[in-house]
C-alpha positions, 0 to 999 in steps of 0.5 A: 248167788255165788256160795262162798264163806265170804258172801255168807253173813255166817259161816253157815248155809241156811234153809232160807238161802238154799230156797233163795238159790232155787229161786234164782237158778231153777226159776221156782217161785219163792214159795215153791222153792221153800216148800221143796227144801222143807220136803227134802229135809223132811223126807231125810228126817222121816227115813232116819226115824224109821231106821233106814239110811239116807245115801246121797250120791257124791255127798255122803250117807246118813245112818242111825246108830244105836248106842248102848247104855254106858256109865257116865261122870258129872265133870263138876261133882265127879258123881257117877251117873248113868247115860241110857241107850239112845239113837244118834245120827251119823254122817259119813262124807263120800270120797267125792265130797272129801276130794272136792273139799281139798280142791282150791274151788270145791263149790265149783264142782257142786254148783 
């Protein structure tokens, strides 16, 4: 399965499509492929919840950032409302990924 924007029904790569790629390219059975994809994302999520950064070489970094409380405004009514403190996930692409996105055929370098 070649990944191109044109080959996808939507311009989004899904977990099911990732599992299908593992099935086709590595030879895992479909259940093992699905379990591997799920385990990968569960590992990322659990590390982020615990406050640890996730760094994937050649791809990028996921980090947890704590945002301070701030005043906000309801755009419809103009009423001031407080926005509470919260944690957000940020993603910073690696230079390698940024360079590949600028190439004509970026998927060839990853696959």
